[in-house]
C-alpha positions in Angstrom: -108.9 -30.2 -31.6 -106.9 -27.0 -32.3 -103.8 -27.4 -34.5 -100.5 -25.6 -33.5 -99.1 -23.4 -36.2 -95.8 -24.8 -37.6 -94.1 -21.3 -37.6 -94.7 -21.0 -33.8 -93.0 -24.4 -33.2 -90.0 -23.2 -35.3 -89.6 -20.0 -33.3 -89.7 -21.8 -30.0 -87.0 -24.3 -31.2 -84.7 -21.4 -32.4 -85.1 -19.5 -29.1 -84.2 -22.7 -27.1 -81.1 -23.3 -29.2 -79.8 -19.7 -28.8 -80.2 -19.9 -25.0 -78.2 -23.1 -24.8 -75.4 -21.6 -26.9 -75.3 -18.5 -24.7 -75.0 -20.6 -21.6 -72.2 -22.7 -23.0 -70.2 -19.5 -23.9 -70.4 -18.2 -20.4 -68.7 -21.3 -19.0 -64.9 -21.1 -18.4 -62.9 -24.1 -19.5 -60.9 -25.6 -16.6 -57.1 -24.8 -16.5 -57.2 -22.2 -19.3 -56.2 -18.6 -18.8 -56.3 -15.6 -21.1 -52.6 -16.0 -21.8 -53.0 -19.7 -22.2 -55.8 -19.3 -24.6 -53.6 -17.0 -26.6 -50.8 -19.6 -26.5 -53.2 -22.3 -27.8 -54.1 -20.0 -30.7 -50.4 -19.8 -31.5 -49.9 -16.2 -30.3 -47.1 -15.4 -27.7 -48.2 -14.0 -24.3 -48.0 -10.3 -24.0 -44.8 -8.8 -22.4 -42.9 -12.1 -22.6 -39.2 -12.4 -23.4 -37.6 -15.4 -25.1 -36.1 -17.8 -22.6 -32.4 -17.3 -21.9 -32.2 -14.1 -23.8 -30.8 -12.1 -20.8 -33.0 -9.2 -21.8 -33.2 -6.4 -19.3 -36.6 -4.8 -18.8 -37.1 -1.5 -20.5 -35.4 1.3 -18.4 -32.6 -1.0 -17.2 -31.9 -2.5 -13.8 -32.3 -0.5 -10.6 -29.9 -0.4 -7.6 -31.0 1.0 -4.2 -28.3 2.7 -2.2 -28.0 2.6 1.6 -29.8 5.3 3.6 -27.5 8.1 4.6 -28.4 10.0 7.7 -28.2 13.8 7.8 -28.9 16.3 10.5 -32.3 17.0 8.9 -33.4 13.4 7.9 -32.2 10.4 5.8 -31.4 10.5 2.1 -31.6 7.4 -0.1 -30.7 7.2 -3.8 -31.9 4.7 -6.4 -30.0 4.3 -9.7 -31.1 3.0 -13.0 -28.3 1.2 -14.9 -28.2 0.0 -18.5 -25.2 -1.3 -20.3 -22.9 -0.5 -17.4 -23.9 3.2 -17.3 -26.1 5.3 -15.0 -29.1 6.2 -17.1 -31.2 7.6 -14.2 -31.0 8.7 -10.6 -33.6 9.6 -8.1 -33.8 10.2 -4.3 -36.5 7.9 -2.8 -35.9 9.5 0.6 -35.1 13.1 1.3 -34.9 15.2 4.5 -38.4 16.3 5.5 -38.3 17.2 9.2 -39.7 20.6 8.5 -41.0 22.8 5.7 -37.6 24.4 5.1 -35.9 21.0 4.7 -38.5 19.9 2.3 -38.1 23.1 0.3 -34.3 22.7 0.1 -34.6 19.1 -0.9 -37.2 19.9 -3.6 -34.9 22.3 -5.3 -31.5 20.5 -4.8 -32.4 16.9 -5.5 -33.2 17.3 -9.2 -29.8 19.0 -9.6 -28.0 16.2 -7.8 -29.9 13.6 -9.9 -28.7 15.3 -13.1 -25.2 15.6 -11.8 -25.0 11.9 -11.0 -26.0 10.9 -14.5 -23.6 13.4 -16.1 -20.6 12.4 -13.9 -21.3 8.6 -14.0 -19.9 8.6 -10.5 -20.4 10.0 -7.0 -17.8 12.7 -7.7 -20.3 15.5 -7.9 -20.4 18.9 -6.2 -22.7 19.8 -3.4 -25.5 22.1 -4.2 -25.1 25.6 -2.7 -27.5 26.0 0.3 -28.1 22.3 0.6 -24.8 21.0 2.0 -26.2 18.3 4.3 -28.7 17.0 1.8 -26.0 16.9 -0.9 -23.6 15.1 1.4 -26.2 12.5 2.3 -27.1 12.1 -1.4 -23.5 11.5 -2.3 -23.0 8.9 0.4 -26.1 7.0 -0.7 -25.1 7.4 -4.3 -21.7 5.9 -3.6 -23.2 2.9 -1.8 -25.4 2.3 -4.8 -22.4 2.4 -7.1 -20.5 0.0 -4.8 -23.4 -2.4 -5.0 -23.7 -2.1 -8.7 -19.9 -2.7 -9.2 -17.7 -0.7 -11.5 -19.7 1.0 -14.2 -18.7 0.1 -17.8 -18.4 -3.7 -17.4 -20.7 -4.6 -20.3 -22.1 -8.2 -20.6 -22.2 -10.3 -23.7 -21.5 -13.7 -25.1 -17.7 -13.3 -25.8 -14.9 -12.4 -23.5 -11.8 -10.3 -24.0 -8.9 -9.6 -21.7 -8.9 -6.0 -20.5 -5.5 -4.5 -19.5 -5.6 -2.1 -16.5 -5.0 1.5 -17.2 -1.4 2.4 -17.7 -0.1 -1.2 -17.7 3.3 -2.3 -18.8 5.0 -0.3 -21.5 1.9 1.8 -21.9 2.3 3.4 -18.5 2.4 7.1 -18.7 5.5 8.9 -17.7 3.7 10.5 -14.7 3.6 9.3 -11.2 0.4 7.4 -11.3 0.6 4.1 -13.3 -2.4 1.9 -13.3 -2.7 -1.7 -12.5 -0.4 -3.5 -14.8 -1.9 -6.9 -14.3 -4.7 -6.7 -16.9 -6.3 -9.4 -14.8 -9.8 -7.9 -14.8 -11.6 -9.2 -17.8 -14.6 -7.4 -19.3 -17.1 -9.2 -21.3 -18.0 -8.2 -24.9 -20.2 -9.5 -27.6 -17.3 -10.3 -29.9 -15.2 -13.4 -30.2 -12.6 -12.3 -27.7 -10.3 -10.5 -30.1 -11.6 -7.1 -28.9 -10.7 -6.2 -25.4 -13.5 -5.8 -23.0 -13.8 -3.2 -20.3 -11.6 -3.8 -17.3 -11.3 -1.7 -14.2 -7.6 -2.4 -13.2 -6.2 -0.5 -10.3 -7.0 2.6 -12.2 -10.7 2.1 -11.3 -12.5 4.4 -8.9 -12.5 3.4 -5.3 -13.8 4.9 -2.1 -11.5 5.1 0.9 -12.9 6.0 4.4 -10.5 7.6 6.8 -10.5 7.1 10.6 -12.8 9.1 12.8 -10.9 12.1 14.2 -12.3 13.4 17.5 -12.4 17.1 18.1 -13.5 19.3 21.0 -16.9 19.8 19.3 -17.5 16.4 17.7 -16.1 13.8 15.3 -14.8 14.4 11.8 -14.5 11.6 9.2 -13.4 12.0 5.6 -14.1 9.7 2.7 -12.0 10.0 -0.5 -12.8 9.0 -4.0 -9.6 7.8 -5.7 -9.2 7.0 -9.4 -6.0 6.3 -11.3 -3.9 7.0 -8.2 -5.4 10.5 -7.8 -7.9 12.0 -5.4 -10.9 12.9 -7.5 -13.3 13.7 -4.7 -13.4 14.3 -0.9 -16.3 14.6 1.5 -16.8 14.7 5.2 -19.2 12.0 6.2 -19.0 13.1 9.9 -18.7 16.7 11.0 -19.0 18.4 14.4 -22.6 18.9 15.4 -22.7 19.3 19.1 -24.5 22.6 18.8 -25.9 25.0 16.2 -22.7 27.1 16.0 -20.6 24.0 15.4 -22.9 22.9 12.6 -22.8 26.3 11.1 -19.0 26.4 11.2 -18.7 22.9 9.7 -21.1 23.8 6.9 -19.0 26.7 5.9 -15.6 25.1 6.3 -16.0 21.5 5.0 -16.7 22.4 1.3 -13.4 24.5 1.3 -11.5 21.6 2.9 -12.9 19.1 0.4 -11.8 21.4 -2.5 -8.4 21.9 -0.9 -7.8 18.1 -0.5 -8.5 17.5 -4.2 -6.4 20.5 -5.2 -3.4 19.5 -3.0 -3.6 15.7 -3.7 -2.4 15.3 -0.1 -3.3 16.2 3.5 -0.9 19.2 3.3 -3.8 21.8 3.3 -4.4 24.9 5.3 -6.9 25.1 8.1 -10.0 27.3 7.4 -10.0 30.5 9.3 -12.5 30.4 12.2 -12.7 26.6 11.9 -9.4 25.4 13.4 -10.7 22.4 15.3 -12.9 21.2 12.5 -10.0 21.7 10.0 -7.5 19.8 12.2 -9.9 16.9 12.6 -10.5 16.9 8.9 -6.8 16.8 8.1 -6.1 13.9 10.5 -8.9 11.8 9.0 -7.8 12.8 5.5 -4.3 11.6 6.2 -5.6 8.3 7.5 -7.6 7.8 4.3 -4.5 8.5 2.3 -2.5 6.1 4.3 -5.1 3.4 3.7 -5.2 4.2 0.0 -1.5 3.6 -0.2 1.1 5.6 -2.1 0.0 6.8 -5.5 1.9 5.3 -8.3 2.5 1.8 -6.9 1.3 -0.1 -10.0 0.8 -3.8 -9.8 1.2 -6.3 -12.6 2.3 -9.6 -13.8 5.9 -8.8 -14.7 8.4 -7.1 -12.4 10.9 -4.4 -13.1 13.4 -3.1 -10.6 12.6 0.4 -9.5 15.5 2.3 -7.9 14.7 4.3 -4.8 14.6 8.1 -5.3 18.1 9.4 -5.3 19.7 6.0 -4.9 23.2 4.9 -5.9 24.9 7.0 -8.6 21.7 9.0 -9.1 21.7 10.5 -5.7 21.4 14.2 -5.8 24.2 16.4 -4.4 21.8 17.6 -1.6 21.7 16.4 1.9 19.3 13.5 1.3 21.3 10.7 -0.4 19.4 7.5 -1.3 20.4 4.2 0.1 22.0 3.0 -3.1 20.1 -0.3 -3.0 17.4 0.3 -5.5 15.5 -2.3 -3.6 12.0 -0.9 -4.1 10.4 -2.9 -6.8 7.5 -1.6 -8.9 5.5 -4.1 -10.8 4.5 -3.7 -14.5 3.0 -6.1 -17.0 6.2 -6.1 -19.1 9.0 -8.7 -19.0 11.1 -6.9 -16.5 13.1 -4.9 -19.0 11.2 -1.7 -18.2 11.5 -0.4 -14.7 8.3 -0.3 -12.7 7.2 2.6 -10.6 8.5 2.4 -7.0 7.8 4.7 -4.2 11.5 4.9 -3.1 12.8 7.2 -0.3 11.3 10.2 -2.1 7.7 9.2 -1.4 5.5 11.3 0.9 5.3 9.9 4.4 3.6 10.9 7.6 5.6 10.9 10.8 4.0 11.2 14.2 6.0 12.7 17.0 5.9 11.7 20.7 3.3 13.2 23.0 4.8 16.1 24.9 3.1 16.9 28.2 2.6 20.5 29.3 1.1 22.1 32.4 -2.1 22.6 30.5 -2.3 19.5 28.4 -0.6 17.3 25.8 0.9 18.4 22.5 1.7 16.0 19.7 3.0 17.0 16.2 2.7 15.1 12.9 4.9 16.0 10.0 4.4 15.3 6.3 7.8 14.6 4.8 8.6 14.3 1.0 12.0 14.0 -0.6 13.8 14.6 2.7 11.9 17.9 3.4 9.1 18.9 5.7 6.2 19.7 3.5 3.6 20.0 6.3 3.2 20.2 10.0 0.2 19.9 12.3 -0.6 19.5 15.9 -2.9 16.5 16.4 -3.1 17.1 20.1 -3.1 20.5 21.8 -3.8 21.7 25.3 -7.5 21.8 26.0 -7.9 21.7 29.8 -9.9 24.9 29.8 -11.3 27.5 27.4 -8.3 29.8 27.8 -5.9 27.0 26.9 -7.9 26.1 23.9 -8.0 29.7 22.8 -4.2 30.1 23.2 -3.5 26.9 21.3 -5.9 27.9 18.5 -3.9 31.1 18.0 -0.4 29.7 18.5 -0.4 26.3 16.7 -0.9 27.6 13.1 2.1 29.9 13.6 4.2 27.0 15.0 3.2 24.8 12.0 4.3 27.5 9.6 7.5 28.0 11.5 8.4 24.3 11.4 8.0 24.1 7.6 9.9 27.3 7.1 12.8 26.3 9.4 13.0 22.6 8.3 14.0 21.9 11.9 12.8 22.2 15.5 14.9 25.4 15.9 11.9 27.7 16.0 10.8 30.5 18.4 8.1 30.1 21.0 4.9 32.1 20.3 4.4 35.1 22.6 1.8 34.3 25.2 1.9 30.6 24.5 5.2 29.5 26.0 4.0 26.2 27.4 2.2 25.2 24.3 5.2 26.2 22.2 7.7 24.3 24.3 5.6 21.1 24.1 5.2 21.6 20.3 8.9 21.9 19.8 9.7 18.7 21.9 7.2 16.7 19.9 8.4 18.2 16.6 12.0 17.2 17.5 10.9 13.6 18.2 9.2 13.5 14.8 12.3 14.8 13.1 14.4 12.1 14.9 12.0 9.4 13.7 12.1 10.7 10.1 15.9 10.8 10.2 16.0 14.5 9.5 
């Protein structure tokens, strides 16, 4: 009988053991993941944050603005926010209806992104040669900011009361006091002794004017208002019934936007060659200003009596005495010893005259009155029954507007070649003066 060699038996046993170990190692233990295994070993899972820490992912939170339609395609902006500040902006949708639109967007969007971060608001300039893309970008950017809330409201564990800009005795001597209420509390990491960031009524707000119809399409203006001042203006709707209307609007609207910010009112000139677009713009601009309310009407927790302009013994020697009542109260955060800011009878107001019918169509005049004087006049309705009537009105109305402001009355001459339009204008002008008490 042949004997087996002991070494051979040993080698077979070792090989069998190694195979069994290898098989066990390939088996996955039930209910255990890679992260779970790491936890069992005492190591925290990768990319985890401590519970309740409120940590924001690297790069900050993102906010997606609404889509803004343009003539050449939609624009949509996404913001990255960190610590209440815009740290990044990008357009996730840009006009791409044709090669030229894509080329324009490719060059303009990076500039708009940078401008949004630099400005920390939607108060940015349009890019030359990319007006429609820029306007769409700004509208979407504003909607993203609206969703994100006022920038600068940092979050933390402690709270401090934040007074509104220009509240109480700290209100500047100018005509634009902020919200005196100080009722908007910002949150800070301190113990409450340091004031947080509050928006007050000095915060930036967006005000959309009414749609103003024109012969060639609608015009609608949106204002950005901060601290009682117009900081930005844009036309969110412009005439686009044909290529020529779009071309005229593209050239005129940036000038009108700039004029509105410079004038801080709707008392701006029409753009030469764009009379109808300008008139529609001005009407929508005025409605936005009406909605925004008179600048300088601060609100607060304490009240001070604000005399009307020229009231009582302070009435000027001119022809516009105040009512002597001093009954327009402005509100401030003080105890009432300091007078608040009131609009008084010297505030700017818009007065719409009656419609005056003419043989070729209606005429209606709107006046801007400040301190008892006409500071602006415009025709919100003009004859438009045919092309010739529109042409005559386009030439005559600017002259009539200028004459009304210069004369400070309805005693103005008719424009040669526009007798019917002039007579209708004068009748509507007189009714506006009657309503204003001038």
